[in-house]
All heavy atoms as an XYZ file, in Angstrom:
927
protein
N     228.399    157.997     54.909
C     228.479    156.695     55.457
C     227.451    155.790     54.708
O     227.857    154.643     54.395
C     228.448    156.600     56.941
C     228.702    155.300     57.469
S     229.338    155.545     59.132
C     228.485    154.309     60.064
N     226.232    156.225     54.471
C     225.177    155.327     53.849
C     225.573    154.677     52.592
O     225.194    153.498     52.451
C     223.946    156.181     53.758
C     223.214    156.255     55.042
C     221.842    156.755     54.810
C     221.212    156.945     56.118
N     219.860    156.372     56.220
N     226.326    155.331     51.606
C     226.509    154.701     50.272
C     227.260    153.211     50.418
O     227.200    152.418     49.637
C     227.324    155.632     49.526
C     227.063    156.923     50.140
C     226.799    156.580     51.540
N     228.065    153.223     51.542
C     228.941    152.048     51.663
C     228.317    150.986     52.710
O     228.938    149.931     52.760
C     230.354    152.448     52.171
C     230.891    153.509     51.123
C     231.016    154.880     51.491
C     231.390    153.081     49.938
C     231.542    155.716     50.580
C     231.920    154.088     48.968
C     231.951    155.347     49.386
O     232.461    156.220     48.459
N     227.330    151.321     53.388
C     226.744    150.372     54.369
C     226.385    149.058     53.696
O     226.715    148.027     54.351
C     225.561    150.974     55.070
C     225.976    152.110     56.105
C     224.644    152.644     56.798
C     226.909    151.587     57.189
N     225.683    149.115     52.591
C     225.285    147.823     52.067
C     226.455    146.976     51.614
O     226.534    145.773     51.901
C     224.369    147.930     50.799
N     227.500    147.666     51.108
C     228.659    146.897     50.634
C     229.486    146.376     51.932
O     229.885    145.225     51.863
C     229.589    147.858     49.847
C     230.852    147.200     49.268
C     231.700    148.211     48.567
O     231.483    149.330     48.515
N     232.663    147.581     47.765
N     229.528    147.132     52.864
C     230.141    146.738     54.182
C     229.469    145.663     54.762
O     230.052    144.565     55.141
C     230.351    147.863     55.120
C     231.035    147.563     56.487
C     232.367    147.149     56.159
C     231.002    148.833     57.367
N     228.165    145.605     54.844
C     227.366    144.626     55.393
C     227.530    143.273     54.686
O     227.812    142.209     55.312
C     225.801    144.922     55.339
C     225.048    143.854     55.805
N     224.372    142.882     54.994
C     224.701    143.593     57.169
C     223.708    142.144     55.806
N     223.793    142.489     57.033
N     227.682    143.406     53.254
C     227.824    142.178     52.462
C     229.118    141.585     52.839
O     229.300    140.394     52.874
C     227.688    142.518     51.006
C     228.021    141.446     50.124
C     228.019    141.959     48.596
C     228.572    140.915     47.710
N     228.895    141.409     46.402
N     230.138    142.300     52.979
C     231.526    141.791     53.217
C     231.808    141.250     54.584
O     232.682    140.607     54.898
C     232.624    142.932     52.897
C     232.632    143.397     51.435
C     232.784    142.168     50.521
O     233.414    141.193     50.785
O     232.193    142.335     49.395
N     230.941    141.675     55.592
C     231.117    141.227     56.965
C     230.284    140.014     57.336
O     230.212    139.603     58.528
C     230.792    142.369     57.999
C     231.788    143.532     57.914
C     231.299    144.622     58.834
C     233.121    143.047     58.389
N     229.613    139.437     56.269
C     228.799    138.251     56.586
C     229.798    137.102     57.075
O     230.757    136.851     56.511
C     228.077    137.754     55.276
C     227.450    136.405     55.505
C     227.040    138.792     54.905
N     229.402    136.472     58.183
C     230.212    135.528     58.806
C     229.909    134.164     58.239
O     228.866    133.730     57.793
C     229.919    135.519     60.362
C     230.094    136.754     61.035
C     229.497    136.553     62.531
C     231.428    137.062     61.027
N     231.154    133.420     58.045
C     230.961    132.101     57.415
C     230.970    131.082     58.520
O     231.625    131.127     59.578
C     232.182    131.790     56.463
C     232.194    132.717     55.285
C     233.354    132.376     54.411
O     233.998    131.306     54.454
O     233.712    133.199     53.617
N     230.338    129.961     58.246
C     230.310    128.822     59.204
C     231.624    128.088     59.042
O     232.194    128.087     58.052
C     229.162    127.929     58.904
C     227.837    128.331     59.352
C     226.817    127.261     59.363
O     227.182    126.138     59.742
O     225.626    127.562     59.037
N     232.004    127.592     60.172
C     233.215    126.750     60.282
C     233.025    125.475     59.492
O     231.960    124.799     59.599
C     233.573    126.474     61.796
C     234.859    125.805     61.848
O     235.552    125.331     60.898
N     235.322    125.687     63.179
N     233.946    125.070     58.691
C     233.900    123.949     57.801
C     234.208    122.610     58.471
O     234.120    121.583     57.952
C     234.799    124.019     56.546
C     234.345    125.041     55.587
O     233.061    125.331     55.460
N     235.176    125.751     54.976
N     234.617    122.692     59.762
C     234.968    121.464     60.470
C     233.778    120.693     60.717
O     232.681    121.170     60.926
C     235.753    121.759     61.665
O     234.952    122.488     62.628
C     237.068    122.469     61.477
N     233.848    119.382     60.857
C     232.722    118.492     61.151
C     232.761    118.122     62.610
O     233.655    117.567     63.205
C     232.833    117.162     60.389
C     232.845    117.400     58.908
C     231.677    117.972     58.346
C     231.691    118.127     56.837
N     230.884    119.156     56.327
N     231.880    118.680     63.390
C     231.743    118.519     64.863
C     230.638    117.482     65.163
O     229.634    117.384     64.515
C     231.455    119.774     65.591
C     232.422    120.901     65.425
C     231.956    122.281     66.052
C     233.726    120.632     66.003
N     230.924    116.688     66.144
C     229.870    115.736     66.622
C     228.884    116.401     67.434
O     229.088    117.551     67.913
C     230.597    114.599     67.485
O     231.084    115.191     68.670
C     231.593    113.907     66.690
N     227.788    115.746     67.659
C     226.665    116.295     68.449
C     227.174    116.635     69.850
O     226.902    117.691     70.367
C     225.527    115.351     68.487
C     224.361    115.895     69.347
C     223.494    116.920     68.911
C     224.154    115.312     70.597
C     222.462    117.417     69.689
C     223.079    115.842     71.437
C     222.361    116.814     70.997
O     221.295    117.328     71.683
N     227.984    115.714     70.408
C     228.495    115.726     71.728
C     229.481    117.029     71.834
O     229.385    117.781     72.737
C     229.317    114.601     72.159
C     229.751    114.518     73.588
C     230.525    113.308     73.890
C     231.043    113.416     75.332
N     231.855    112.228     75.744
N     230.350    117.166     70.830
C     231.201    118.358     70.798
C     230.412    119.652     70.719
O     230.880    120.698     71.374
C     232.174    118.195     69.561
C     233.159    117.099     69.815
C     233.991    116.871     68.504
O     233.423    116.940     67.364
O     235.158    116.668     68.606
N     229.368    119.740     69.979
C     228.544    120.909     69.895
C     227.899    121.218     71.300
O     227.898    122.348     71.679
C     227.553    120.871     68.696
C     228.264    120.750     67.428
C     226.497    121.994     68.750
C     227.387    120.382     66.257
N     227.359    120.137     71.880
C     226.693    120.332     73.187
C     227.644    120.807     74.251
O     227.318    121.658     75.097
C     226.080    119.057     73.658
C     225.015    118.696     72.728
C     223.755    119.671     72.766
O     223.416    120.080     74.036
N     223.280    120.028     71.587
N     228.970    120.280     74.267
C     229.933    120.604     75.232
C     230.539    122.052     75.039
O     230.905    122.642     75.980
C     231.035    119.643     75.239
C     230.600    118.312     75.699
C     231.819    117.253     75.566
O     232.809    117.490     74.937
O     231.516    116.102     76.121
N     230.505    122.447     73.756
C     231.109    123.763     73.465
C     230.401    124.467     72.328
O     230.744    124.517     71.143
C     232.624    123.798     73.148
C     233.256    125.106     72.999
O     232.840    126.016     73.521
N     234.363    125.164     72.244
N     229.197    124.928     72.545
C     228.328    125.491     71.448
C     228.977    126.732     70.855
O     229.670    127.495     71.506
C     226.953    125.821     72.189
C     227.282    125.848     73.609
C     228.417    125.032     73.864
N     228.764    126.851     69.599
C     229.310    128.017     68.919
C     228.625    129.350     69.355
O     227.432    129.359     69.534
C     229.027    127.853     67.384
O     229.787    126.791     66.776
N     229.482    130.394     69.488
C     228.954    131.655     69.994
C     229.717    132.697     69.148
O     230.681    132.774     68.794
C     229.277    131.840     71.497
C     228.803    130.902     72.410
C     229.258    131.183     73.827
O     229.801    132.198     74.067
N     229.001    130.178     74.715
N     228.772    133.781     68.907
C     229.204    134.919     68.217
C     228.696    136.080     69.168
O     227.477    136.143     69.468
C     228.683    135.096     66.870
C     229.221    134.010     66.011
C     229.055    136.578     66.286
C     228.606    134.050     64.478
N     229.622    136.949     69.518
C     229.234    138.069     70.389
C     229.580    139.351     69.597
O     230.602    139.515     69.093
C     229.989    137.988     71.737
C     229.732    136.819     72.630
C     230.551    136.904     73.842
C     230.268    135.616     74.667
N     231.055    135.587     75.877
N     228.516    140.251     69.590
C     228.698    141.592     69.004
C     228.513    142.575     70.054
O     227.417    142.626     70.789
C     227.668    141.795     67.869
C     227.934    140.644     66.854
C     227.814    143.140     67.202
C     226.820    140.591     65.784
N     229.465    143.517     70.175
C     229.432    144.567     71.181
C     229.707    145.837     70.465
O     230.416    146.039     69.524
C     230.620    144.339     72.181
C     230.827    145.386     73.142
C     232.013    145.162     74.100
N     233.303    144.726     73.374
C     234.115    145.589     72.871
N     233.882    146.992     72.887
N     235.200    145.308     72.315
N     228.910    146.897     70.816
C     229.146    148.363     70.293
C     229.424    149.197     71.492
O     228.973    149.026     72.498
C     227.925    148.748     69.582
O     226.877    148.809     70.307
C     227.692    147.815     68.357
N     230.237    150.156     71.144
C     230.513    151.217     72.204
C     231.061    152.476     71.456
O     231.378    152.480     70.352
C     231.575    150.724     73.202
O     232.727    150.312     72.657
N     231.097    153.580     72.310
C     231.720    154.742     71.885
C     233.097    154.934     72.536
O     233.119    154.779     73.872
C     230.828    156.010     72.069
C     231.455    157.289     71.707
C     229.575    155.805     71.215
N     234.111    155.185     71.880
C     235.449    155.365     72.502
C     235.884    156.768     72.514
O     235.946    157.327     71.338
C     236.473    154.402     71.691
C     237.868    154.486     72.322
C     236.011    153.039     71.777
N     236.098    157.363     73.649
C     236.656    158.749     73.758
C     235.746    159.683     73.015
O     236.271    160.705     72.550
C     238.100    158.851     73.292
C     239.128    158.030     74.094
O     238.855    157.816     75.141
O     240.076    157.548     73.445
N     234.540    159.454     72.908
C     233.523    160.381     72.219
C     233.942    160.671     70.829
O     233.440    161.492     70.229
C     233.504    161.701     73.014
O     233.004    161.488     74.359
N     234.836    159.885     70.233
C     235.362    160.106     68.928
C     235.091    158.888     67.915
O     235.087    159.136     66.696
C     236.819    160.499     68.976
C     237.087    161.765     69.726
C     238.549    162.006     69.711
C     238.874    163.305     70.585
N     240.302    163.619     70.744
N     235.080    157.704     68.424
C     235.000    156.582     67.706
C     233.783    155.689     67.986
O     233.509    155.485     69.125
C     236.167    155.767     67.786
C     237.424    156.386     67.506
C     238.219    157.158     68.354
C     238.135    156.394     66.166
N     239.357    157.591     67.561
C     239.359    157.220     66.234
C     237.851    155.827     65.090
C     240.227    157.279     65.254
C     238.638    156.049     63.957
C     239.836    156.764     64.185
N     233.100    155.183     67.036
C     232.124    154.072     67.135
C     232.923    152.863     67.078
O     233.626    152.607     66.094
C     231.049    154.166     66.035
C     230.162    152.916     65.873
C     229.393    152.778     67.241
C     229.300    152.995     64.866
N     232.870    151.960     68.071
C     233.562    150.657     67.989
C     232.529    149.536     67.922
O     231.557    149.454     68.671
C     234.431    150.532     69.219
C     235.210    149.337     69.193
C     236.281    149.194     70.299
O     237.241    149.787     70.300
O     235.921    148.568     71.320
N     232.752    148.642     67.028
C     231.986    147.429     66.736
C     232.941    146.206     66.977
O     234.008    146.200     66.216
C     231.377    147.366     65.533
C     230.491    148.652     65.239
C     230.479    146.139     65.286
C     230.122    148.861     63.805
N     232.602    145.410     67.891
C     233.576    144.218     68.095
C     232.704    142.972     67.788
O     231.591    142.815     68.413
C     234.071    144.107     69.645
N     233.299    142.045     66.990
C     232.644    140.865     66.706
C     233.568    139.708     67.112
O     234.707    139.594     66.509
C     232.276    140.704     65.205
C     231.470    141.935     64.699
C     231.578    139.459     64.819
C     231.342    142.175     63.330
N     233.164    138.970     68.037
C     234.001    137.874     68.599
C     233.344    136.459     68.526
O     232.053    136.365     68.571
C     234.326    138.021     69.992
N     234.106    135.429     68.304
C     233.598    134.102     68.292
C     234.407    133.187     69.177
O     235.422    133.544     69.570
C     233.367    133.444     66.842
C     234.811    133.141     66.232
O     235.826    132.924     66.918
O     234.860    133.126     64.938
N     233.891    131.958     69.429
C     234.712    131.003     70.155
C     235.066    129.893     69.252
O     235.167    128.736     69.713
C     233.968    130.496     71.395
C     232.709    129.785     71.050
O     232.086    129.927     69.865
N     232.249    128.890     71.832
N     235.429    130.169     68.061
C     235.805    129.176     67.058
C     237.204    128.664     67.213
O     237.866    128.804     68.199
N     237.632    128.082     66.192
C     239.103    127.482     66.092
C     240.152    128.429     66.263
O     241.348    128.201     66.514
C     239.231    126.574     64.979
C     238.291    125.349     64.974
C     239.124    127.297     63.589
N     239.932    129.801     65.908
C     240.939    130.780     65.929
C     241.673    130.866     64.644
O     241.496    130.011     63.730
N     242.580    131.890     64.482
C     243.303    132.124     63.343
C     244.880    132.132     63.812
O     245.206    132.794     64.636
C     243.019    133.419     62.749
C     241.477    133.394     62.380
C     243.836    133.756     61.376
C     240.960    134.772     61.802
N     245.628    131.403     62.990
C     247.072    131.188     63.380
C     247.655    132.613     63.148
O     247.202    133.532     62.333
C     247.774    130.283     62.387
O     247.854    130.781     61.182
N     248.888    132.899     63.839
C     249.552    134.167     63.601
C     249.938    134.350     62.263
O     249.935    135.507     61.805
C     250.803    134.199     64.569
C     250.621    134.201     66.059
C     250.104    135.567     66.488
C     249.971    135.615     67.957
N     249.133    136.672     68.380
N     250.359    133.321     61.480
C     250.797    133.464     60.104
C     249.579    133.988     59.307
O     249.769    134.887     58.449
C     251.140    131.962     59.586
C     251.419    131.916     58.094
C     251.520    130.616     57.621
O     251.487    129.701     58.358
O     251.731    130.498     56.331
N     248.366    133.493     59.496
C     247.238    133.870     58.731
C     246.752    135.327     59.158
O     246.313    136.150     58.312
C     246.084    132.923     58.720
C     246.297    131.643     58.081
C     245.505    130.579     58.208
C     247.334    131.537     57.198
C     245.678    129.483     57.648
C     247.623    130.326     56.380
C     246.786    129.291     56.654
N     246.829    135.613     60.423
C     246.581    136.880     61.030
C     247.328    138.068     60.320
O     246.769    139.091     60.034
C     246.728    137.057     62.419
C     245.789    136.331     63.354
C     245.993    136.481     64.789
O     246.058    137.572     65.297
N     246.068    135.261     65.511
N     248.544    137.759     59.998
C     249.496    138.750     59.364
C     249.144    139.122     57.887
O     249.372    140.078     57.379
C     250.892    138.386     59.398
C     251.470    138.254     60.766
C     252.838    137.521     60.795
O     253.370    137.230     59.781
N     253.501    137.599     62.028
N     248.303    138.127     57.299
C     247.955    138.185     55.947
C     246.430    138.388     55.643
O     246.041    138.620     54.427
C     248.432    137.072     55.037
C     249.998    136.919     55.240
C     250.486    135.807     54.365
N     250.147    135.906     52.976
C     249.852    134.894     52.161
N     250.122    133.719     52.521
N     249.610    135.183     50.778
N     245.624    138.460     56.739
C     244.202    138.233     56.455
C     243.537    139.400     55.713
O     242.624    139.222     55.037
C     243.520    138.117     57.881
C     242.024    137.607     57.695
C     243.596    139.433     58.703
C     241.541    137.068     59.040
N     244.231    140.666     55.689
C     243.664    141.799     54.991
C     244.379    141.955     53.698
O     243.969    142.840     52.898
C     243.758    143.062     55.833
C     243.010    142.929     57.113
C     243.699    143.054     58.366
C     241.619    142.739     57.258
C     242.994    143.003     59.599
C     241.043    142.572     58.411
C     241.638    142.755     59.662
N     245.153    141.113     53.300
C     245.838    141.204     51.996
C     244.878    140.787     50.775
O     244.237    139.692     51.031
C     247.074    140.242     51.902
C     248.218    140.627     52.787
O     248.117    141.735     53.335
O     249.095    139.859     52.962
N     244.836    141.523     49.731
C     244.126    141.031     48.629
C     244.390    139.659     48.057
O     245.626    139.390     48.049
C     244.254    142.197     47.500
C     244.877    143.306     48.294
C     245.588    142.739     49.496
N     243.456    138.934     47.804
C     243.555    137.594     47.214
C     244.151    136.478     48.261
O     244.255    135.368     47.795
C     244.362    137.579     45.928
C     243.958    138.586     44.962
C     244.663    139.745     44.637
C     242.697    138.400     44.299
C     244.140    140.698     43.697
C     242.257    139.301     43.341
C     243.026    140.448     43.053
N     244.306    136.871     49.543
C     244.698    135.841     50.396
C     243.506    135.015     50.717
O     242.399    135.480     51.178
C     245.265    136.476     51.606
C     245.528    135.443     52.728
C     246.752    134.594     52.590
C     244.913    135.350     53.792
C     246.991    133.629     53.539
C     245.036    134.403     54.765
C     246.074    133.434     54.663
N     243.652    133.640     50.762
C     242.598    132.752     51.142
C     243.081    131.546     51.682
O     244.237    131.067     51.417
C     241.613    132.468     49.926
O     240.545    131.562     50.457
C     242.305    131.757     48.843
N     242.370    130.899     52.662
C     242.773    129.578     53.151
C     241.928    128.503     52.483
O     242.112    127.373     52.742
C     242.583    129.502     54.549
O     241.251    129.831     54.889
C     243.429    130.641     55.394
N     241.087    128.874     51.539
C     240.334    127.985     50.812
C     240.958    127.276     49.694
O     241.958    127.824     49.141
C     239.022    128.680     50.368
C     238.221    129.168     51.491
C     236.963    129.880     50.987
C     236.075    130.360     52.126
N     234.856    131.212     51.576
N     240.519    126.073     49.291
C     241.002    125.408     48.120
C     240.927    126.260     46.882
O     240.024    127.174     46.796
C     240.274    124.162     47.989
C     239.456    123.994     49.313
C     239.343    125.355     49.852
N     241.832    125.954     45.866
C     241.795    126.719     44.619
C     240.378    126.522     43.981
O     239.759    125.514     44.032
C     242.775    126.133     43.585
C     242.585    126.649     42.218
C     244.091    126.286     44.082
N     239.829    127.646     43.501
C     238.483    127.687     42.962
C     237.376    128.018     43.938
O     236.244    128.080     43.591
N     237.688    128.061     45.204
C     236.742    128.361     46.235
C     237.056    129.747     46.859
O     238.129    129.865     47.358
C     236.622    127.267     47.358
C     236.295    125.936     46.919
C     234.807    125.889     46.638
C     234.489    124.366     46.313
N     233.135    124.213     45.901
N     236.114    130.625     46.703
C     236.405    131.976     47.295
C     237.294    132.751     46.424
O     238.009    132.250     45.521
N     237.397    134.136     46.738
C     238.119    134.967     45.942
C     239.399    135.606     46.738
O     240.298    136.114     46.124
C     237.319    136.188     45.419
O     236.835    136.959     46.488
C     236.202    135.734     44.555
N     239.294    135.379     48.105
C     240.266    136.040     48.907
C     240.094    137.552     48.990
O     241.126    138.215     49.336
N     238.949    138.070     48.638
C     238.715    139.560     48.662
C     237.849    139.975     49.826
O     237.871    141.157     50.074
C     237.981    139.900     47.305
C     238.885    139.625     46.106
S     240.582    140.565     46.187
C     239.971    142.230     46.059
N     237.190    139.141     50.529
C     236.236    139.574     51.566
C     236.891    140.430     52.563
O     236.436    141.564     52.811
N     237.913    140.039     53.238
C     238.454    140.823     54.362
C     239.249    142.022     53.826
O     239.329    143.043     54.386
C     239.371    139.892     55.271
C     238.578    138.804     55.961
S     237.209    139.519     56.978
C     238.271    140.567     58.158
N     239.835    141.858     52.645
C     240.573    142.904     51.946
C     239.535    144.099     51.738
O     239.845    145.305     51.824
C     241.211    142.486     50.640
O     241.727    143.454     49.977
N     238.345    143.690     51.121
C     237.370    144.767     50.768
C     236.796    145.426     52.058
O     236.678    146.546     52.058
C     236.222    144.137     49.914
C     236.688    143.780     48.533
C     235.066    145.136     49.813
C     235.915    143.016     47.716
N     236.553    144.643     53.018
C     236.101    145.074     54.383
C     237.129    146.175     54.922
O     236.878    147.189     55.279
C     235.903    144.041     55.396
O     234.915    143.140     55.025
N     238.403    145.800     54.874
C     239.419    146.638     55.359
C     239.468    148.050     54.536
O     239.589    149.047     55.114
C     240.886    145.904     55.214
C     241.984    146.730     55.865
C     242.181    146.666     57.212
C     242.718    147.505     55.088
C     243.265    147.384     57.786
C     243.766    148.256     55.649
C     244.033    148.119     57.066
O     244.968    148.927     57.658
N     239.412    147.832     53.265
C     239.405    149.063     52.403
C     238.172    150.007     52.681
O     238.400    151.200     52.829
C     239.438    148.564     50.920
C     239.453    149.778     49.960
C     239.513    149.376     48.522
O     239.057    148.276     48.222
N     239.795    150.198     47.654
N     237.094    149.370     52.769
C     235.890    150.247     53.089
C     235.932    150.983     54.363
O     235.792    152.190     54.509
C     234.568    149.309     53.058
C     234.279    148.853     51.676
C     233.463    150.176     53.559
C     233.215    147.861     51.532
N     236.390    150.150     55.425
C     236.475    150.736     56.788
C     237.580    151.787     56.862
O     237.351    152.863     57.414
C     236.767    149.651     57.941
C     235.409    148.775     57.913
C     237.071    150.258     59.234
C     235.499    147.594     58.579
N     238.735    151.541     56.333
C     239.884    152.442     56.493
C     239.899    153.579     55.472
O     240.084    154.820     55.753
C     241.248    151.635     56.378
O     241.325    151.084     55.108
C     241.341    150.707     57.467
N     239.514    153.360     54.223
C     239.553    154.280     53.196
C     238.364    155.117     52.982
O     238.491    156.359     52.900
C     240.034    153.741     51.859
C     241.439    153.152     51.849
C     241.822    152.466     50.522
O     241.170    152.764     49.514
O     242.742    151.728     50.529
N     237.247    154.400     53.047
C     235.964    155.178     52.901
C     235.491    155.825     54.118
O     234.784    156.896     54.031
C     234.905    154.218     52.383
C     235.190    153.403     51.086
C     235.178    154.284     49.950
C     235.569    153.363     48.677
N     235.826    154.139     47.430
N     235.791    155.262     55.284
C     235.251    155.820     56.467
C     236.338    156.381     57.412
O     236.057    156.979     58.488
C     234.464    154.755     57.196
C     233.278    154.251     56.556
N     232.186    155.155     56.241
C     232.916    153.085     55.959
C     231.262    154.361     55.635
N     231.778    153.218     55.416
N     237.560    156.242     57.041
C     238.661    156.732     57.877
C     238.777    156.019     59.176
O     239.168    156.498     60.171
N     238.403    154.807     59.233
C     238.383    153.972     60.428
C     239.587    153.005     60.526
O     240.568    153.075     59.797
N     239.423    152.050     61.474
C     240.335    151.079     61.702
C     239.704    149.617     61.809
O     238.576    149.611     62.246
C     241.061    151.274     63.058
C     241.623    152.711     63.273
C     242.065    152.806     64.618
C     242.419    154.339     64.950
N     242.669    154.539     66.421
N     240.401    148.665     61.342
C     239.933    147.262     61.454
C     241.078    146.324     61.996
O     242.176    146.346     61.361
C     239.457    146.711     60.112
C     239.034    145.332     60.081
C     237.973    144.886     61.076
C     238.488    144.951     58.599
N     240.829    145.706     63.050
C     241.956    144.978     63.647
C     241.416    143.464     63.860
O     240.288    143.385     64.095
C     242.443    145.534     64.907
C     243.164    146.804     64.736
C     243.566    147.445     66.053
O     242.717    147.787     66.897
O     244.776    147.464     66.340
N     242.306    142.627     63.893
C     241.980    141.168     64.157
C     242.792    140.656     65.319
O     244.109    140.906     65.338
C     242.214    140.188     62.894
S     242.033    138.517     63.199
N     242.205    140.106     66.322
C     242.846    139.516     67.395
C     242.424    137.997     67.494
O     241.236    137.799     67.590
C     242.583    140.161     68.770
C     242.852    141.693     68.651
C     241.966    142.575     68.376
C     244.247    142.059     68.978
C     242.303    143.995     68.310
C     244.563    143.490     68.990
C     243.655    144.311     68.676
N     243.291    137.076     67.590
C     242.912    135.705     67.542
C     243.894    134.808     68.343
O     245.082    134.975     68.401
C     242.795    135.229     66.238
O     242.158    133.836     66.101
N     243.317    133.790     69.004
C     244.122    132.805     69.718
C     243.607    131.477     69.179
O     242.467    131.120     69.476
C     243.805    132.844     71.187
O     244.273    134.267     71.643
C     244.759    131.839     71.867
N     244.557    130.751     68.506
C     244.070    129.393     68.024
C     243.519    128.535     69.205
O     244.162    128.480     70.276
C     245.443    128.824     67.547
C     246.230    130.046     67.047
C     245.836    131.075     68.080
N     242.463    127.870     68.891
C     241.779    127.022     69.929
C     240.890    127.823     70.889
O     240.198    127.184     71.708
N     240.883    129.042     70.701
C     240.060    129.970     71.689
C     239.048    130.689     71.009
O     237.927    130.804     71.358
C     240.910    130.907     72.496
C     240.128    131.682     73.469
C     241.952    130.105     73.440
N     239.382    131.485     69.901
C     238.475    132.211     69.130
C     239.187    133.395     68.540
O     240.326    133.663     68.669
N     238.318    134.255     67.873
C     238.774    135.361     67.049
C     237.940    136.596     67.472
O     236.667    136.452     67.571
C     238.875    135.138     65.598
O     239.607    133.976     65.280
C     239.215    136.354     64.765
N     238.446    137.907     67.410
C     237.726    139.054     67.577
C     238.181    139.987     66.551
O     239.439    140.268     66.358
C     237.947    139.557     68.914
C     237.110    140.863     69.183
C     237.126    141.399     70.629
O     238.181    141.410     71.196
O     235.999    141.827     71.031
N     237.187    140.649     65.834
C     237.549    141.725     64.846
C     236.971    142.938     65.514
O     235.813    143.010     66.054
C     236.792    141.500     63.525
C     237.422    140.394     62.840
C     237.073    139.094     62.821
C     238.513    140.730     61.895
C     237.617    138.068     62.123
C     239.194    139.716     61.097
C     238.710    138.363     61.288
N     237.812    143.971     65.567
C     237.373    145.248     66.135
C     237.400    146.291     65.049
O     238.391    146.571     64.320
C     238.193    145.744     67.259
C     238.109    144.656     68.454
C     237.887    147.102     67.780
C     238.887    145.004     69.677
N     236.240    146.950     64.797
C     236.079    147.928     63.810
C     235.842    149.356     64.593
O     235.144    149.379     65.543
C     234.809    147.742     63.058
C     234.931    146.328     62.318
C     234.540    148.882     62.025
C     233.555    145.887     61.741
N     236.592    150.287     64.180
C     236.444    151.611     64.866
C     236.281    152.622     63.725
O     237.048    152.707     62.619
C     237.636    152.026     65.597
C     237.801    151.302     66.937
C     238.781    151.929     67.822
O     239.844    152.459     67.294
N     238.724    151.741     68.990
N     235.132    153.324     63.689
C     234.751    154.341     62.683
C     234.659    155.744     63.405
O     234.005    155.778     64.444
C     233.442    153.940     61.984
C     233.717    152.669     61.309
C     233.061    155.059     60.990
C     232.417    152.117     60.655
N     235.262    156.707     62.841
C     235.170    158.011     63.567
C     233.721    158.706     63.493
O     233.072    158.484     62.545
C     236.115    158.930     62.685
C     236.318    158.331     61.428
C     236.086    156.878     61.712
N     233.427    159.196     64.636
C     232.060    159.801     64.838
C     232.199    161.169     64.220
O     233.066    161.895     64.513
C     231.621    159.892     66.195
C     231.319    158.450     66.946
C     231.046    158.791     68.383
C     229.989    157.905     66.307
N     231.306    161.567     63.312
C     231.316    162.922     62.902
C     229.992    163.621     63.372
O     228.950    163.443     62.769
C     231.239    162.835     61.305
C     232.612    162.242     60.911
C     232.833    162.232     59.394
N     234.097    161.597     59.129
C     234.193    160.730     58.063
N     233.192    160.421     57.266
N     235.276    160.174     57.995
N     229.967    164.333     64.321
C     228.936    165.051     64.938
C     228.801    166.432     64.392
O     229.738    167.112     64.047
C     229.024    165.053     66.495
C     229.191    163.665     67.058
C     229.404    163.769     68.590
C     227.911    162.824     66.803
C-alpha cells in the first residue's frame, strides 16, 4: 500500500468552492469538512469525507470518475483527479470509491480498502 499513498494523497486534495460568498452567508452556514474512519465487517478500512457544500448534480455524479471529465473551463484542470483516485483505490488497492451527493446539501465520498492482516 505504501508506494501509492503519496499519489493517492495528492489526488485527494480538496479544492475550495469557486463561488463568491458574502461574509453573512459564511457566518450563517460555515463550510465544513468531516472525515470519518471505521472498520467494516473486520474486512474493510472505510474513510468517508463529507462536506456541506453546493453538492454535485446527478448528471455530474454519473461521470465524476470518467477520465478527462471536468466542470472547469477549457484550459483549467485536466479532468484526471477523480479518475486517478478511482484507479488507485480500485485497481492498486482492490478497494471501492463511491460518491453520494445532494445538490444544495453537500457531498460525501466513501473509500473502502480491504484490510490485509
